[in-house]
ChimeraX commands (.cxc) that place a marker at each C-alpha (Angstrom):
marker #1 position -23.35,12.13,68.12 radius 0.5
marker #1 position -21.63,8.86,67.27 radius 0.5
marker #1 position -24.13,8.29,64.46 radius 0.5
marker #1 position -23.44,11.74,63.01 radius 0.5
marker #1 position -19.67,11.22,63.24 radius 0.5
marker #1 position -19.92,7.85,61.46 radius 0.5
marker #1 position -22.13,9.38,58.79 radius 0.5
marker #1 position -19.63,12.17,58.16 radius 0.5
marker #1 position -16.78,9.68,57.91 radius 0.5
marker #1 position -18.79,7.61,55.42 radius 0.5
marker #1 position -19.64,10.64,53.28 radius 0.5
marker #1 position -15.99,11.78,53.28 radius 0.5
marker #1 position -14.79,8.33,52.23 radius 0.5
marker #1 position -17.44,8.16,49.50 radius 0.5
marker #1 position -16.38,11.57,48.17 radius 0.5
marker #1 position -12.74,10.45,48.01 radius 0.5
marker #1 position -13.66,7.26,46.15 radius 0.5
marker #1 position -15.85,9.15,43.66 radius 0.5
marker #1 position -13.11,11.74,43.11 radius 0.5
marker #1 position -10.47,9.11,42.42 radius 0.5
marker #1 position -12.84,7.23,40.10 radius 0.5
marker #1 position -13.65,10.38,38.11 radius 0.5
marker #1 position -9.98,11.30,37.85 radius 0.5
marker #1 position -9.15,7.83,36.55 radius 0.5
marker #1 position -12.00,7.76,34.05 radius 0.5
marker #1 position -11.28,11.20,32.63 radius 0.5
marker #1 position -7.66,10.40,31.88 radius 0.5
marker #1 position -6.94,9.24,28.31 radius 0.5
marker #1 position -6.19,5.57,27.91 radius 0.5
marker #1 position -2.62,6.37,27.03 radius 0.5
marker #1 position -2.01,7.80,30.50 radius 0.5
marker #1 position -2.12,4.23,31.81 radius 0.5
marker #1 position 0.41,2.89,29.32 radius 0.5
marker #1 position 3.63,1.28,30.47 radius 0.5
marker #1 position 7.11,2.65,29.60 radius 0.5
marker #1 position 8.41,2.40,26.06 radius 0.5
marker #1 position 8.83,-1.16,24.83 radius 0.5
marker #1 position 11.58,-1.32,22.16 radius 0.5
marker #1 position 11.57,-3.72,19.23 radius 0.5
marker #1 position 7.99,-3.14,18.11 radius 0.5
marker #1 position 6.70,-1.22,15.07 radius 0.5
marker #1 position 7.89,2.33,14.41 radius 0.5
marker #1 position 6.21,5.24,12.62 radius 0.5
marker #1 position 7.84,6.38,9.39 radius 0.5
marker #1 position 5.41,9.07,8.21 radius 0.5
marker #1 position 2.60,11.16,9.70 radius 0.5
marker #1 position 0.49,13.47,7.52 radius 0.5
marker #1 position -3.06,14.77,7.34 radius 0.5
marker #1 position -5.53,15.24,4.51 radius 0.5
marker #1 position -5.24,19.01,4.99 radius 0.5
marker #1 position -1.54,19.22,4.21 radius 0.5
marker #1 position -1.18,22.50,2.34 radius 0.5
marker #1 position 2.61,22.71,2.40 radius 0.5
marker #1 position 2.61,24.83,5.55 radius 0.5
marker #1 position 3.24,23.95,9.17 radius 0.5
marker #1 position -0.24,25.05,10.24 radius 0.5
marker #1 position -3.31,23.02,9.40 radius 0.5
marker #1 position -6.81,24.07,10.41 radius 0.5
marker #1 position -9.78,21.99,11.50 radius 0.5
marker #1 position -13.08,23.62,12.44 radius 0.5
marker #1 position -14.54,22.85,15.84 radius 0.5
marker #1 position -17.06,20.02,15.64 radius 0.5
marker #1 position -15.62,18.64,12.41 radius 0.5
marker #1 position -13.05,16.03,11.46 radius 0.5
marker #1 position -9.52,15.73,10.19 radius 0.5
marker #1 position -7.92,12.45,9.14 radius 0.5
marker #1 position -4.37,11.74,10.32 radius 0.5
marker #1 position -2.50,9.14,8.27 radius 0.5
marker #1 position 0.15,7.15,10.11 radius 0.5
marker #1 position 2.59,4.90,8.25 radius 0.5
marker #1 position 4.49,2.32,10.28 radius 0.5
marker #1 position 6.81,-0.64,9.74 radius 0.5
marker #1 position 7.47,-3.74,11.80 radius 0.5
marker #1 position 10.38,-3.80,14.23 radius 0.5
marker #1 position 12.60,-6.67,15.29 radius 0.5
marker #1 position 9.68,-8.10,17.26 radius 0.5
marker #1 position 6.76,-8.45,14.81 radius 0.5
marker #1 position 3.25,-7.75,16.06 radius 0.5
marker #1 position -0.13,-8.53,14.52 radius 0.5
marker #1 position -2.08,-5.45,15.64 radius 0.5
marker #1 position -1.68,-2.13,17.43 radius 0.5
marker #1 position -3.62,0.74,18.96 radius 0.5
marker #1 position -2.86,4.21,17.56 radius 0.5
marker #1 position -3.49,7.39,19.57 radius 0.5
marker #1 position -3.23,10.99,18.35 radius 0.5
marker #1 position -2.85,13.72,20.96 radius 0.5
marker #1 position -2.28,17.45,20.87 radius 0.5
marker #1 position 1.35,17.62,21.96 radius 0.5
marker #1 position 2.00,18.73,25.51 radius 0.5
marker #1 position -1.57,17.95,26.56 radius 0.5
marker #1 position -3.68,14.96,27.54 radius 0.5
marker #1 position -6.33,15.94,24.98 radius 0.5
marker #1 position -7.06,12.96,22.74 radius 0.5
marker #1 position -7.62,14.07,19.14 radius 0.5
marker #1 position -8.32,10.60,17.70 radius 0.5
marker #1 position -7.60,6.90,18.02 radius 0.5
marker #1 position -7.72,3.66,16.10 radius 0.5
marker #1 position -7.87,0.44,18.10 radius 0.5
marker #1 position -6.83,-3.13,17.24 radius 0.5
marker #1 position -5.47,-2.13,13.85 radius 0.5
marker #1 position -3.87,-5.05,11.93 radius 0.5
marker #1 position -0.23,-4.56,10.90 radius 0.5
marker #1 position 1.28,-6.11,7.77 radius 0.5
marker #1 position 3.91,-8.74,8.51 radius 0.5
marker #1 position 6.24,-7.14,5.94 radius 0.5
marker #1 position 6.50,-3.73,4.35 radius 0.5
marker #1 position 4.68,-0.62,5.51 radius 0.5
marker #1 position 1.21,-0.31,6.98 radius 0.5
marker #1 position -0.70,2.97,6.52 radius 0.5
marker #1 position -3.70,3.65,8.71 radius 0.5
marker #1 position -6.23,6.47,8.67 radius 0.5
marker #1 position -7.00,7.76,12.16 radius 0.5
marker #1 position -10.27,9.73,12.32 radius 0.5
marker #1 position -9.77,12.79,14.54 radius 0.5
marker #1 position -12.54,15.08,15.75 radius 0.5
marker #1 position -12.12,18.65,16.96 radius 0.5
marker #1 position -14.41,19.12,19.94 radius 0.5
marker #1 position -14.64,21.23,23.03 radius 0.5
marker #1 position -14.64,24.75,21.64 radius 0.5
marker #1 position -12.55,27.18,23.63 radius 0.5
marker #1 position -11.76,24.44,26.16 radius 0.5
marker #1 position -9.77,22.61,23.51 radius 0.5
marker #1 position -6.03,23.25,24.02 radius 0.5
marker #1 position -5.59,23.80,20.28 radius 0.5
marker #1 position -8.40,26.37,20.06 radius 0.5
marker #1 position -6.68,29.17,18.10 radius 0.5
marker #1 position -3.39,27.83,19.43 radius 0.5
marker #1 position -1.45,25.79,16.82 radius 0.5
marker #1 position -0.05,22.64,18.41 radius 0.5
marker #1 position 1.98,19.74,17.06 radius 0.5
marker #1 position 0.52,16.25,17.27 radius 0.5
marker #1 position 1.95,13.35,19.21 radius 0.5
marker #1 position 1.25,9.90,17.80 radius 0.5
marker #1 position 1.74,6.89,20.06 radius 0.5
marker #1 position 1.57,3.30,18.87 radius 0.5
marker #1 position 0.80,0.82,21.64 radius 0.5
marker #1 position -0.10,-2.80,22.16 radius 0.5
marker #1 position -3.83,-3.59,21.90 radius 0.5
marker #1 position -5.37,-2.73,25.21 radius 0.5
marker #1 position -2.71,-0.09,25.79 radius 0.5
marker #1 position -0.44,-2.13,28.08 radius 0.5
marker #1 position 2.82,-0.88,26.56 radius 0.5
marker #1 position 4.07,1.77,24.12 radius 0.5
marker #1 position 5.96,0.66,21.01 radius 0.5
marker #1 position 6.85,4.11,19.70 radius 0.5
marker #1 position 5.99,7.78,20.00 radius 0.5
marker #1 position 6.52,10.55,17.47 radius 0.5
marker #1 position 5.75,14.27,17.32 radius 0.5
marker #1 position 4.83,15.95,14.04 radius 0.5
marker #1 position 6.70,18.83,12.43 radius 0.5
marker #1 position 3.39,20.42,11.47 radius 0.5
marker #1 position 0.81,21.94,13.81 radius 0.5
marker #1 position -2.97,21.76,13.93 radius 0.5
marker #1 position -5.20,24.62,15.02 radius 0.5
marker #1 position -8.84,24.27,16.06 radius 0.5
marker #1 position -10.86,27.21,14.73 radius 0.5
marker #1 position -14.49,28.21,15.02 radius 0.5
marker #1 position -16.99,26.62,12.61 radius 0.5
marker #1 position -16.54,28.06,9.14 radius 0.5
marker #1 position -13.32,29.93,10.04 radius 0.5
marker #1 position -11.15,28.12,7.48 radius 0.5
marker #1 position -8.24,30.55,7.77 radius 0.5
marker #1 position -8.28,30.78,11.60 radius 0.5
marker #1 position -8.74,34.54,11.44 radius 0.5
marker #1 position -11.02,34.61,14.45 radius 0.5
marker #1 position -14.04,35.58,12.38 radius 0.5
marker #1 position -15.94,34.43,9.29 radius 0.5
marker #1 position -15.88,37.41,6.92 radius 0.5
marker #1 position -15.62,38.14,3.19 radius 0.5
marker #1 position -11.98,37.02,3.16 radius 0.5
marker #1 position -13.09,33.64,4.48 radius 0.5
marker #1 position -15.86,33.38,1.92 radius 0.5
marker #1 position -13.52,34.28,-0.97 radius 0.5
marker #1 position -11.05,31.59,0.14 radius 0.5
marker #1 position -13.80,28.99,0.14 radius 0.5
marker #1 position -15.18,30.12,-3.23 radius 0.5
marker #1 position -11.73,30.11,-4.84 radius 0.5
marker #1 position -11.20,26.52,-3.67 radius 0.5
marker #1 position -14.66,25.37,-4.77 radius 0.5
marker #1 position -14.53,22.37,-7.09 radius 0.5
marker #1 position -11.05,21.24,-6.08 radius 0.5
marker #1 position -10.39,17.73,-4.84 radius 0.5
marker #1 position -7.59,15.33,-4.09 radius 0.5
marker #1 position -5.73,13.95,-7.06 radius 0.5
marker #1 position -5.98,10.49,-5.58 radius 0.5
marker #1 position -7.68,9.22,-2.44 radius 0.5
marker #1 position -5.74,8.52,0.76 radius 0.5
marker #1 position -3.70,6.86,2.15 radius 0.5
marker #1 position -0.25,8.39,1.44 radius 0.5
marker #1 position 1.78,9.28,-0.48 radius 0.5
marker #1 position -0.94,11.59,-1.83 radius 0.5
marker #1 position -3.00,12.62,1.20 radius 0.5
marker #1 position -3.33,16.26,0.22 radius 0.5
marker #1 position -4.60,18.86,-2.21 radius 0.5
marker #1 position -1.08,19.85,-3.22 radius 0.5
marker #1 position 0.27,19.33,-6.71 radius 0.5
marker #1 position -1.96,18.85,-9.73 radius 0.5
marker #1 position -5.47,19.47,-8.49 radius 0.5
marker #1 position -8.45,20.39,-10.63 radius 0.5
marker #1 position -10.48,23.54,-10.00 radius 0.5
marker #1 position -13.59,23.83,-12.17 radius 0.5
marker #1 position -12.03,21.37,-14.64 radius 0.5
marker #1 position -8.97,23.59,-15.09 radius 0.5
marker #1 position -5.60,22.29,-13.77 radius 0.5
marker #1 position -4.36,24.43,-10.91 radius 0.5
marker #1 position -1.21,24.48,-8.81 radius 0.5
marker #1 position -3.00,24.14,-5.48 radius 0.5
marker #1 position -6.28,24.64,-3.72 radius 0.5
marker #1 position -7.12,25.57,-0.15 radius 0.5
marker #1 position -7.45,22.25,1.72 radius 0.5
marker #1 position -8.60,23.84,4.97 radius 0.5
marker #1 position -11.81,24.71,3.13 radius 0.5
marker #1 position -12.62,20.99,3.26 radius 0.5
marker #1 position -14.55,21.35,6.52 radius 0.5
marker #1 position -16.52,18.14,6.03 radius 0.5
marker #1 position -13.37,16.03,5.51 radius 0.5
marker #1 position -14.85,14.69,2.27 radius 0.5
marker #1 position -11.62,15.30,0.29 radius 0.5
marker #1 position -13.27,17.79,-2.03 radius 0.5
marker #1 position -14.51,21.35,-1.75 radius 0.5
marker #1 position -18.19,21.11,-2.58 radius 0.5
marker #1 position -21.39,23.00,-1.84 radius 0.5
marker #1 position -21.67,21.49,1.64 radius 0.5
marker #1 position -18.45,23.23,2.67 radius 0.5
marker #1 position -19.55,26.59,1.26 radius 0.5
marker #1 position -22.86,26.31,3.13 radius 0.5
marker #1 position -21.00,25.87,6.44 radius 0.5
marker #1 position -18.89,28.96,5.76 radius 0.5
marker #1 position -21.87,31.07,4.67 radius 0.5
marker #1 position -24.09,29.92,7.54 radius 0.5
marker #1 position -21.45,31.15,10.00 radius 0.5
marker #1 position -20.83,34.46,8.20 radius 0.5
marker #1 position -20.34,37.31,10.64 radius 0.5
marker #1 position -19.44,35.08,13.60 radius 0.5
marker #1 position -16.56,36.18,15.83 radius 0.5
marker #1 position -14.74,33.60,17.93 radius 0.5
marker link #1:1,2 radius 0.2
marker link #1:2,3 radius 0.2
marker link #1:3,4 radius 0.2
marker link #1:4,5 radius 0.2
marker link #1:5,6 radius 0.2
marker link #1:6,7 radius 0.2
marker link #1:7,8 radius 0.2
marker link #1:8,9 radius 0.2
marker link #1:9,10 radius 0.2
marker link #1:10,11 radius 0.2
marker link #1:11,12 radius 0.2
marker link #1:12,13 radius 0.2
marker link #1:13,14 radius 0.2
marker link #1:14,15 radius 0.2
marker link #1:15,16 radius 0.2
marker link #1:16,17 radius 0.2
marker link #1:17,18 radius 0.2
marker link #1:18,19 radius 0.2
marker link #1:19,20 radius 0.2
marker link #1:20,21 radius 0.2
marker link #1:21,22 radius 0.2
marker link #1:22,23 radius 0.2
marker link #1:23,24 radius 0.2
marker link #1:24,25 radius 0.2
marker link #1:25,26 radius 0.2
marker link #1:26,27 radius 0.2
marker link #1:27,28 radius 0.2
marker link #1:28,29 radius 0.2
marker link #1:29,30 radius 0.2
marker link #1:30,31 radius 0.2
marker link #1:31,32 radius 0.2
marker link #1:32,33 radius 0.2
marker link #1:33,34 radius 0.2
marker link #1:34,35 radius 0.2
marker link #1:35,36 radius 0.2
marker link #1:36,37 radius 0.2
marker link #1:37,38 radius 0.2
marker link #1:38,39 radius 0.2
marker link #1:39,40 radius 0.2
marker link #1:40,41 radius 0.2
marker link #1:41,42 radius 0.2
marker link #1:42,43 radius 0.2
marker link #1:43,44 radius 0.2
marker link #1:44,45 radius 0.2
marker link #1:45,46 radius 0.2
marker link #1:46,47 radius 0.2
marker link #1:47,48 radius 0.2
marker link #1:48,49 radius 0.2
marker link #1:49,50 radius 0.2
marker link #1:50,51 radius 0.2
marker link #1:51,52 radius 0.2
marker link #1:52,53 radius 0.2
marker link #1:53,54 radius 0.2
marker link #1:54,55 radius 0.2
marker link #1:55,56 radius 0.2
marker link #1:56,57 radius 0.2
marker link #1:57,58 radius 0.2
marker link #1:58,59 radius 0.2
marker link #1:59,60 radius 0.2
marker link #1:60,61 radius 0.2
marker link #1:61,62 radius 0.2
marker link #1:62,63 radius 0.2
marker link #1:63,64 radius 0.2
marker link #1:64,65 radius 0.2
marker link #1:65,66 radius 0.2
marker link #1:66,67 radius 0.2
marker link #1:67,68 radius 0.2
marker link #1:68,69 radius 0.2
marker link #1:69,70 radius 0.2
marker link #1:70,71 radius 0.2
marker link #1:71,72 radius 0.2
marker link #1:72,73 radius 0.2
marker link #1:73,74 radius 0.2
marker link #1:74,75 radius 0.2
marker link #1:75,76 radius 0.2
marker link #1:76,77 radius 0.2
marker link #1:77,78 radius 0.2
marker link #1:78,79 radius 0.2
marker link #1:79,80 radius 0.2
marker link #1:80,81 radius 0.2
marker link #1:81,82 radius 0.2
marker link #1:82,83 radius 0.2
marker link #1:83,84 radius 0.2
marker link #1:84,85 radius 0.2
marker link #1:85,86 radius 0.2
marker link #1:86,87 radius 0.2
marker link #1:87,88 radius 0.2
marker link #1:88,89 radius 0.2
marker link #1:89,90 radius 0.2
marker link #1:90,91 radius 0.2
marker link #1:91,92 radius 0.2
marker link #1:92,93 radius 0.2
marker link #1:93,94 radius 0.2
marker link #1:94,95 radius 0.2
marker link #1:95,96 radius 0.2
marker link #1:96,97 radius 0.2
marker link #1:97,98 radius 0.2
marker link #1:98,99 radius 0.2
marker link #1:99,100 radius 0.2
marker link #1:100,101 radius 0.2
marker link #1:101,102 radius 0.2
marker link #1:102,103 radius 0.2
marker link #1:103,104 radius 0.2
marker link #1:104,105 radius 0.2
marker link #1:105,106 radius 0.2
marker link #1:106,107 radius 0.2
marker link #1:107,108 radius 0.2
marker link #1:108,109 radius 0.2
marker link #1:109,110 radius 0.2
marker link #1:110,111 radius 0.2
marker link #1:111,112 radius 0.2
marker link #1:112,113 radius 0.2
marker link #1:113,114 radius 0.2
marker link #1:114,115 radius 0.2
marker link #1:115,116 radius 0.2
marker link #1:116,117 radius 0.2
marker link #1:117,118 radius 0.2
marker link #1:118,119 radius 0.2
marker link #1:119,120 radius 0.2
marker link #1:120,121 radius 0.2
marker link #1:121,122 radius 0.2
marker link #1:122,123 radius 0.2
marker link #1:123,124 radius 0.2
marker link #1:124,125 radius 0.2
marker link #1:125,126 radius 0.2
marker link #1:126,127 radius 0.2
marker link #1:127,128 radius 0.2
marker link #1:128,129 radius 0.2
marker link #1:129,130 radius 0.2
marker link #1:130,131 radius 0.2
marker link #1:131,132 radius 0.2
marker link #1:132,133 radius 0.2
marker link #1:133,134 radius 0.2
marker link #1:134,135 radius 0.2
marker link #1:135,136 radius 0.2
marker link #1:136,137 radius 0.2
marker link #1:137,138 radius 0.2
marker link #1:138,139 radius 0.2
marker link #1:139,140 radius 0.2
marker link #1:140,141 radius 0.2
marker link #1:141,142 radius 0.2
marker link #1:142,143 radius 0.2
marker link #1:143,144 radius 0.2
marker link #1:144,145 radius 0.2
marker link #1:145,146 radius 0.2
marker link #1:146,147 radius 0.2
marker link #1:147,148 radius 0.2
marker link #1:148,149 radius 0.2
marker link #1:149,150 radius 0.2
marker link #1:150,151 radius 0.2
marker link #1:151,152 radius 0.2
marker link #1:152,153 radius 0.2
marker link #1:153,154 radius 0.2
marker link #1:154,155 radius 0.2
marker link #1:155,156 radius 0.2
marker link #1:156,157 radius 0.2
marker link #1:157,158 radius 0.2
marker link #1:158,159 radius 0.2
marker link #1:159,160 radius 0.2
marker link #1:160,161 radius 0.2
marker link #1:161,162 radius 0.2
marker link #1:162,163 radius 0.2
marker link #1:163,164 radius 0.2
marker link #1:164,165 radius 0.2
marker link #1:165,166 radius 0.2
marker link #1:166,167 radius 0.2
marker link #1:167,168 radius 0.2
marker link #1:168,169 radius 0.2
marker link #1:169,170 radius 0.2
marker link #1:170,171 radius 0.2
marker link #1:171,172 radius 0.2
marker link #1:172,173 radius 0.2
marker link #1:173,174 radius 0.2
marker link #1:174,175 radius 0.2
marker link #1:175,176 radius 0.2
marker link #1:176,177 radius 0.2
marker link #1:177,178 radius 0.2
marker link #1:178,179 radius 0.2
marker link #1:179,180 radius 0.2
marker link #1:180,181 radius 0.2
marker link #1:181,182 radius 0.2
marker link #1:182,183 radius 0.2
marker link #1:183,184 radius 0.2
marker link #1:184,185 radius 0.2
marker link #1:185,186 radius 0.2
marker link #1:186,187 radius 0.2
marker link #1:187,188 radius 0.2
marker link #1:188,189 radius 0.2
marker link #1:189,190 radius 0.2
marker link #1:190,191 radius 0.2
marker link #1:191,192 radius 0.2
marker link #1:192,193 radius 0.2
marker link #1:193,194 radius 0.2
marker link #1:194,195 radius 0.2
marker link #1:195,196 radius 0.2
marker link #1:196,197 radius 0.2
marker link #1:197,198 radius 0.2
marker link #1:198,199 radius 0.2
marker link #1:199,200 radius 0.2
marker link #1:200,201 radius 0.2
marker link #1:201,202 radius 0.2
marker link #1:202,203 radius 0.2
marker link #1:203,204 radius 0.2
marker link #1:204,205 radius 0.2
marker link #1:205,206 radius 0.2
marker link #1:206,207 radius 0.2
marker link #1:207,208 radius 0.2
marker link #1:208,209 radius 0.2
marker link #1:209,210 radius 0.2
marker link #1:210,211 radius 0.2
marker link #1:211,212 radius 0.2
marker link #1:212,213 radius 0.2
marker link #1:213,214 radius 0.2
marker link #1:214,215 radius 0.2
marker link #1:215,216 radius 0.2
marker link #1:216,217 radius 0.2
marker link #1:217,218 radius 0.2
marker link #1:218,219 radius 0.2
marker link #1:219,220 radius 0.2
marker link #1:220,221 radius 0.2
marker link #1:221,222 radius 0.2
marker link #1:222,223 radius 0.2
marker link #1:223,224 radius 0.2
marker link #1:224,225 radius 0.2
marker link #1:225,226 radius 0.2
marker link #1:226,227 radius 0.2
marker link #1:227,228 radius 0.2
marker link #1:228,229 radius 0.2
marker link #1:229,230 radius 0.2
marker link #1:230,231 radius 0.2
marker link #1:231,232 radius 0.2
marker link #1:232,233 radius 0.2
marker link #1:233,234 radius 0.2
marker link #1:234,235 radius 0.2
marker link #1:235,236 radius 0.2
view
């Protein structure tokens, strides 16, 4: 009886330890950051490469979106930072860039690769959410600054470039109409979008449809059309 009781106590203790370990490991790194530390760098601009002059920007599940963060030194200069991008109001990490060097003077613009994963378990799955960008010390021991975007990002099903919940003829026509368009100039800012003077089939056009850039290649090419067409008829 004593042996059984000791065994049960051991198994209970082991379960508690495993549970605490899993909880700790599944939390984003930022959850362990210390309170805000003033005097460090601050963010001055946050945009994406799918900025289409609206508050909603779409990224297909399983694909990427680049978030460009511009920052300047504060009263206490630093040599490098970690940058984290979250869906606001959640602990879902969208992307991060670690040990990023910061210019001693002027502005530093960094491109944070963000990946939409998780399907319907993603908090932004057909639910437009703002992004929260936190800049921390390397190793995430303190937070220099935090900022929430004015725009929102919505995770849609693969090929659903207008977040309509299905890939239909409307989706295909949007992709075809944007085919051949590309960024005027490559990132980083101030031109991280398809807005302004883009070129569609060699003819100047006012704008294209940047959400059709599923592959995050900064141009709407055949690869993007193939993704849309291969998911034709899907409902999400």
